[in-house]
Structures are given as C-alpha cells and as structure tokens.
LUMFIZA-940378 format. One record per residue (C-alpha): residue number from 1; residue in one letter; x negated, y, z negated; chain. Coordinates in steps of 0.1 Angstrom, whole numbers, plus 5000, padded with zeros to 4 digits. Layout:
<torlums>
{num:NUM; residuo:a; X:X; Y:Y; Z:Z; cadena:A}
...
</torlums>
This chain:
<torlums>
{num:1; residuo:m; X:2234; Y:3689; Z:9393; cadena:A}
{num:2; residuo:g; X:2234; Y:3710; Z:9432; cadena:A}
{num:3; residuo:a; X:2261; Y:3728; Z:9452; cadena:A}
{num:4; residuo:q; X:2289; Y:3716; Z:9458; cadena:A}
{num:5; residuo:v; X:2289; Y:3695; Z:9496; cadena:A}
{num:6; residuo:h; X:2315; Y:3681; Z:9518; cadena:A}
{num:7; residuo:g; X:2349; Y:3679; Z:9495; cadena:A}
{num:8; residuo:t; X:2343; Y:3671; Z:9459; cadena:A}
{num:9; residuo:q; X:2306; Y:3653; Z:9470; cadena:A}
{num:10; residuo:s; X:2276; Y:3675; Z:9453; cadena:A}
{num:11; residuo:f; X:2244; Y:3672; Z:9460; cadena:A}
{num:12; residuo:d; X:2217; Y:3664; Z:9440; cadena:A}
{num:13; residuo:k; X:2183; Y:3673; Z:9438; cadena:A}
{num:14; residuo:a; X:2167; Y:3655; Z:9419; cadena:A}
{num:15; residuo:k; X:2185; Y:3622; Z:9427; cadena:A}
{num:16; residuo:r; X:2176; Y:3638; Z:9467; cadena:A}
{num:17; residuo:a; X:2139; Y:3635; Z:9457; cadena:A}
{num:18; residuo:e; X:2140; Y:3601; Z:9449; cadena:A}
{num:19; residuo:i; X:2152; Y:3589; Z:9485; cadena:A}
{num:20; residuo:k; X:2134; Y:3570; Z:9505; cadena:A}
{num:21; residuo:f; X:2127; Y:3543; Z:9527; cadena:A}
{num:22; residuo:s; X:2114; Y:3506; Z:9524; cadena:A}
{num:23; residuo:e; X:2088; Y:3495; Z:9543; cadena:A}
{num:24; residuo:e; X:2110; Y:3477; Z:9562; cadena:A}
{num:25; residuo:a; X:2137; Y:3498; Z:9575; cadena:A}
{num:26; residuo:m; X:2112; Y:3527; Z:9573; cadena:A}
{num:27; residuo:k; X:2091; Y:3506; Z:9606; cadena:A}
{num:28; residuo:t; X:2124; Y:3499; Z:9615; cadena:A}
{num:29; residuo:v; X:2137; Y:3541; Z:9620; cadena:A}
{num:30; residuo:q; X:2108; Y:3538; Z:9636; cadena:A}
{num:31; residuo:t; X:2106; Y:3517; Z:9661; cadena:A}
{num:32; residuo:i; X:2141; Y:3530; Z:9671; cadena:A}
{num:33; residuo:i; X:2134; Y:3563; Z:9671; cadena:A}
{num:34; residuo:s; X:2101; Y:3558; Z:9695; cadena:A}
{num:35; residuo:k; X:2126; Y:3544; Z:9719; cadena:A}
{num:36; residuo:y; X:2141; Y:3583; Z:9727; cadena:A}
{num:37; residuo:p; X:2111; Y:3612; Z:9742; cadena:A}
{num:38; residuo:e; X:2097; Y:3634; Z:9719; cadena:A}
{num:39; residuo:g; X:2122; Y:3660; Z:9708; cadena:A}
{num:40; residuo:k; X:2152; Y:3638; Z:9714; cadena:A}
{num:41; residuo:q; X:2148; Y:3616; Z:9682; cadena:A}
{num:42; residuo:k; X:2189; Y:3630; Z:9676; cadena:A}
{num:43; residuo:s; X:2196; Y:3609; Z:9699; cadena:A}
{num:44; residuo:a; X:2184; Y:3577; Z:9674; cadena:A}
{num:45; residuo:l; X:2207; Y:3596; Z:9646; cadena:A}
{num:46; residuo:l; X:2241; Y:3566; Z:9651; cadena:A}
{num:47; residuo:p; X:2215; Y:3535; Z:9646; cadena:A}
{num:48; residuo:v; X:2196; Y:3550; Z:9619; cadena:A}
{num:49; residuo:l; X:2221; Y:3555; Z:9596; cadena:A}
{num:50; residuo:h; X:2238; Y:3519; Z:9596; cadena:A}
{num:51; residuo:v; X:2202; Y:3515; Z:9585; cadena:A}
{num:52; residuo:a; X:2200; Y:3540; Z:9558; cadena:A}
{num:53; residuo:q; X:2242; Y:3528; Z:9553; cadena:A}
{num:54; residuo:a; X:2226; Y:3497; Z:9540; cadena:A}
{num:55; residuo:e; X:2197; Y:3508; Z:9524; cadena:A}
{num:56; residuo:f; X:2210; Y:3525; Z:9497; cadena:A}
{num:57; residuo:g; X:2246; Y:3505; Z:9488; cadena:A}
{num:58; residuo:g; X:2270; Y:3504; Z:9524; cadena:A}
{num:59; residuo:w; X:2277; Y:3544; Z:9520; cadena:A}
{num:60; residuo:l; X:2260; Y:3576; Z:9528; cadena:A}
{num:61; residuo:s; X:2262; Y:3598; Z:9497; cadena:A}
{num:62; residuo:p; X:2248; Y:3636; Z:9501; cadena:A}
{num:63; residuo:e; X:2213; Y:3627; Z:9498; cadena:A}
{num:64; residuo:v; X:2211; Y:3601; Z:9517; cadena:A}
{num:65; residuo:m; X:2224; Y:3626; Z:9544; cadena:A}
{num:66; residuo:d; X:2201; Y:3646; Z:9542; cadena:A}
{num:67; residuo:y; X:2170; Y:3621; Z:9537; cadena:A}
{num:68; residuo:v; X:2181; Y:3612; Z:9570; cadena:A}
{num:69; residuo:a; X:2181; Y:3648; Z:9586; cadena:A}
{num:70; residuo:e; X:2147; Y:3653; Z:9572; cadena:A}
{num:71; residuo:v; X:2133; Y:3617; Z:9586; cadena:A}
{num:72; residuo:l; X:2144; Y:3627; Z:9618; cadena:A}
{num:73; residuo:r; X:2135; Y:3662; Z:9623; cadena:A}
{num:74; residuo:i; X:2180; Y:3674; Z:9633; cadena:A}
{num:75; residuo:k; X:2194; Y:3701; Z:9608; cadena:A}
{num:76; residuo:p; X:2217; Y:3677; Z:9573; cadena:A}
{num:77; residuo:i; X:2252; Y:3692; Z:9591; cadena:A}
{num:78; residuo:e; X:2246; Y:3673; Z:9620; cadena:A}
{num:79; residuo:v; X:2241; Y:3640; Z:9604; cadena:A}
{num:80; residuo:f; X:2272; Y:3648; Z:9582; cadena:A}
{num:81; residuo:e; X:2288; Y:3655; Z:9614; cadena:A}
{num:82; residuo:v; X:2286; Y:3625; Z:9632; cadena:A}
{num:83; residuo:a; X:2284; Y:3606; Z:9595; cadena:A}
{num:84; residuo:s; X:2321; Y:3620; Z:9589; cadena:A}
{num:85; residuo:f; X:2339; Y:3615; Z:9626; cadena:A}
{num:86; residuo:y; X:2330; Y:3578; Z:9620; cadena:A}
{num:87; residuo:t; X:2346; Y:3553; Z:9602; cadena:A}
{num:88; residuo:m; X:2317; Y:3529; Z:9605; cadena:A}
{num:89; residuo:y; X:2295; Y:3551; Z:9582; cadena:A}
{num:90; residuo:n; X:2312; Y:3557; Z:9543; cadena:A}
{num:91; residuo:l; X:2311; Y:3583; Z:9532; cadena:A}
{num:92; residuo:k; X:2315; Y:3576; Z:9495; cadena:A}
{num:93; residuo:p; X:2310; Y:3539; Z:9470; cadena:A}
{num:94; residuo:v; X:2325; Y:3514; Z:9495; cadena:A}
{num:95; residuo:g; X:2323; Y:3470; Z:9481; cadena:A}
{num:96; residuo:k; X:2296; Y:3442; Z:9493; cadena:A}
{num:97; residuo:c; X:2322; Y:3435; Z:9519; cadena:A}
{num:98; residuo:t; X:2341; Y:3457; Z:9536; cadena:A}
{num:99; residuo:l; X:2370; Y:3441; Z:9554; cadena:A}
{num:100; residuo:e; X:2384; Y:3461; Z:9586; cadena:A}
{num:101; residuo:v; X:2407; Y:3445; Z:9598; cadena:A}
{num:102; residuo:c; X:2420; Y:3463; Z:9631; cadena:A}
{num:103; residuo:q; X:2454; Y:3477; Z:9640; cadena:A}
{num:104; residuo:t; X:2453; Y:3488; Z:9677; cadena:A}
{num:105; residuo:s; X:2485; Y:3472; Z:9702; cadena:A}
{num:106; residuo:s; X:2468; Y:3437; Z:9705; cadena:A}
{num:107; residuo:c; X:2455; Y:3432; Z:9671; cadena:A}
{num:108; residuo:w; X:2494; Y:3448; Z:9655; cadena:A}
{num:109; residuo:l; X:2514; Y:3427; Z:9678; cadena:A}
{num:110; residuo:n; X:2495; Y:3396; Z:9667; cadena:A}
{num:111; residuo:g; X:2506; Y:3399; Z:9634; cadena:A}
{num:112; residuo:a; X:2475; Y:3425; Z:9621; cadena:A}
{num:113; residuo:e; X:2499; Y:3443; Z:9596; cadena:A}
{num:114; residuo:d; X:2508; Y:3410; Z:9582; cadena:A}
{num:115; residuo:i; X:2467; Y:3403; Z:9574; cadena:A}
{num:116; residuo:v; X:2465; Y:3436; Z:9562; cadena:A}
{num:117; residuo:r; X:2499; Y:3430; Z:9531; cadena:A}
{num:118; residuo:y; X:2481; Y:3395; Z:9528; cadena:A}
{num:119; residuo:i; X:2451; Y:3409; Z:9522; cadena:A}
{num:120; residuo:e; X:2462; Y:3433; Z:9495; cadena:A}
{num:121; residuo:k; X:2479; Y:3413; Z:9478; cadena:A}
{num:122; residuo:k; X:2450; Y:3384; Z:9478; cadena:A}
{num:123; residuo:l; X:2431; Y:3413; Z:9469; cadena:A}
{num:124; residuo:n; X:2454; Y:3435; Z:9443; cadena:A}
{num:125; residuo:i; X:2439; Y:3469; Z:9464; cadena:A}
{num:126; residuo:k; X:2455; Y:3488; Z:9492; cadena:A}
{num:127; residuo:v; X:2438; Y:3501; Z:9522; cadena:A}
{num:128; residuo:g; X:2411; Y:3523; Z:9515; cadena:A}
{num:129; residuo:e; X:2405; Y:3505; Z:9480; cadena:A}
{num:130; residuo:t; X:2380; Y:3486; Z:9465; cadena:A}
{num:131; residuo:t; X:2380; Y:3453; Z:9442; cadena:A}
{num:132; residuo:k; X:2378; Y:3464; Z:9406; cadena:A}
{num:133; residuo:d; X:2346; Y:3435; Z:9410; cadena:A}
{num:134; residuo:g; X:2331; Y:3455; Z:9434; cadena:A}
{num:135; residuo:m; X:2331; Y:3428; Z:9459; cadena:A}
{num:136; residuo:f; X:2354; Y:3445; Z:9487; cadena:A}
{num:137; residuo:t; X:2367; Y:3469; Z:9504; cadena:A}
{num:138; residuo:l; X:2398; Y:3475; Z:9526; cadena:A}
{num:139; residuo:k; X:2398; Y:3499; Z:9557; cadena:A}
{num:140; residuo:v; X:2420; Y:3494; Z:9588; cadena:A}
{num:141; residuo:a; X:2398; Y:3502; Z:9619; cadena:A}
{num:142; residuo:e; X:2410; Y:3511; Z:9655; cadena:A}
{num:143; residuo:c; X:2400; Y:3490; Z:9686; cadena:A}
{num:144; residuo:l; X:2372; Y:3468; Z:9675; cadena:A}
{num:145; residuo:g; X:2375; Y:3453; Z:9713; cadena:A}
{num:146; residuo:s; X:2390; Y:3416; Z:9709; cadena:A}
{num:147; residuo:c; X:2419; Y:3419; Z:9720; cadena:A}
{num:148; residuo:g; X:2419; Y:3387; Z:9737; cadena:A}
{num:149; residuo:t; X:2413; Y:3367; Z:9701; cadena:A}
{num:150; residuo:a; X:2438; Y:3398; Z:9681; cadena:A}
{num:151; residuo:p; X:2444; Y:3394; Z:9650; cadena:A}
{num:152; residuo:m; X:2411; Y:3404; Z:9642; cadena:A}
{num:153; residuo:l; X:2385; Y:3416; Z:9614; cadena:A}
{num:154; residuo:q; X:2349; Y:3429; Z:9608; cadena:A}
{num:155; residuo:c; X:2323; Y:3420; Z:9576; cadena:A}
{num:156; residuo:g; X:2296; Y:3440; Z:9579; cadena:A}
{num:157; residuo:a; X:2281; Y:3427; Z:9621; cadena:A}
{num:158; residuo:s; X:2304; Y:3393; Z:9618; cadena:A}
{num:159; residuo:f; X:2337; Y:3390; Z:9638; cadena:A}
{num:160; residuo:h; X:2360; Y:3372; Z:9628; cadena:A}
{num:161; residuo:e; X:2391; Y:3365; Z:9655; cadena:A}
{num:162; residuo:n; X:2426; Y:3350; Z:9660; cadena:A}
{num:163; residuo:l; X:2433; Y:3353; Z:9620; cadena:A}
{num:164; residuo:t; X:2456; Y:3328; Z:9600; cadena:A}
{num:165; residuo:f; X:2459; Y:3337; Z:9563; cadena:A}
{num:166; residuo:e; X:2441; Y:3299; Z:9560; cadena:A}
{num:167; residuo:k; X:2414; Y:3319; Z:9580; cadena:A}
{num:168; residuo:v; X:2412; Y:3347; Z:9551; cadena:A}
{num:169; residuo:d; X:2408; Y:3326; Z:9524; cadena:A}
{num:170; residuo:a; X:2384; Y:3311; Z:9539; cadena:A}
{num:171; residuo:l; X:2362; Y:3341; Z:9544; cadena:A}
{num:172; residuo:i; X:2374; Y:3357; Z:9511; cadena:A}
{num:173; residuo:e; X:2356; Y:3324; Z:9494; cadena:A}
{num:174; residuo:k; X:2320; Y:3328; Z:9518; cadena:A}
{num:175; residuo:y; X:2320; Y:3361; Z:9510; cadena:A}
{num:176; residuo:k; X:2326; Y:3360; Z:9477; cadena:A}
{num:177; residuo:n; X:2301; Y:3332; Z:9472; cadena:A}
{num:178; residuo:e; X:2270; Y:3349; Z:9491; cadena:A}
{num:179; residuo:g; X:2282; Y:3384; Z:9466; cadena:A}
{num:180; residuo:r; X:2254; Y:3404; Z:9488; cadena:A}
{num:181; residuo:l; X:2257; Y:3431; Z:9508; cadena:A}
{num:182; residuo:r; X:2270; Y:3436; Z:9542; cadena:A}
{num:183; residuo:s; X:2263; Y:3452; Z:9571; cadena:A}
{num:184; residuo:y; X:2261; Y:3466; Z:9607; cadena:A}
{num:185; residuo:t; X:2224; Y:3462; Z:9605; cadena:A}
{num:186; residuo:d; X:2228; Y:3423; Z:9600; cadena:A}
{num:187; residuo:k; X:2207; Y:3396; Z:9614; cadena:A}
{num:188; residuo:d; X:2229; Y:3366; Z:9603; cadena:A}
{num:189; residuo:y; X:2256; Y:3374; Z:9618; cadena:A}
{num:190; residuo:h; X:2291; Y:3346; Z:9621; cadena:A}
{num:191; residuo:n; X:2315; Y:3354; Z:9651; cadena:A}
{num:192; residuo:t; X:2340; Y:3329; Z:9647; cadena:A}
{num:193; residuo:l; X:2374; Y:3321; Z:9664; cadena:A}
</torlums>
C-alpha cells in the first residue's frame, strides 16, 4: 500500500502498475488527444476521464487518475482537481447503473423530489448509496438541461424524461435485465420522453 491521497483513499503502486487502457480504449484516447495541438493535450482531460471511468469499473481510483495523468503528460493533481470538481466523475466505487436525478428548479417543481424518494424506497438505498447487489447507485444532479420535459434522470449517456413512477419501474427493470455498466461513453444510448 502506498501513501494516503485525497481523503480516505490510498495509492497502491502495485495496483497502479497493472492499470492500462485496452487497445480499443487507447485508440479512442489517442483520437481524442489528436484533436488538440501538441502541448495542449490537457484539453483532452474531460473526455479521456469519461473513457477511463468506463474502462475501469465506473469510477476513478487514485491509480487510474495517475495513469490518465501519465497518458496526457500532466501532473496527477491536475487530473484530481478536475475529477473532484465535476459530479459526473465518481471517486469511489458505484453501481453498474448510476441513476442521476435532476433536482433543480423545473425538475423539483415537477416532482423530482418524489421521484428520488420513490427510487430510494424501491431500491432500499439513499442518495449517494449503492444497492447491495452493486447494480444501482442513486445520485442527484444539478441541471441536466431538460427543463421542458421535467422531471428527468440520466443513466450513462441516456436521458429519461417526463418521469412517472411507472416509467421509473420500467427503467430499473430494463437496466437490471441488461446487467451491464452504463457510462457517458455508451454509443447505444436511448433518450425517452
């Protein structure tokens, strides 16, 4: 085990040595980096973090963030600063499906709070928790840009709008049956109204 880093997580040099993008993910990362001028690869950090999060179990461990820093040739603290700022990056393990319910004005006025309570009861978890089977994590998010179709939630790259309890039941059942990690890099996303 290595030194303590950002809070309660520690850095494991042996674990870090094992972390490497798959060939397909590395091609994606290289394509992203190539969009920026030489010396400006830090500009690729946000999309590369999405790839890393999808590649390494849905969250960014200290070792994964260190690896991303190495790939982009930037300092590890620069990666951590960005990853810890945005709620779309997970700094602790999460379920395969992270349900992010919008909680800002339009969604709140249209029942987002009721949707959150319903999901908490249905999955027997609170906001910020993960189900015992590791399938679902519940989070609240600031504006997800779907004010006209509130309330809504995001799971991976998919938006689900005009939510009702029945729609939530169907979504949870669908994701449970799929049983796979959903991420912001999903190419098979589905938006529902």
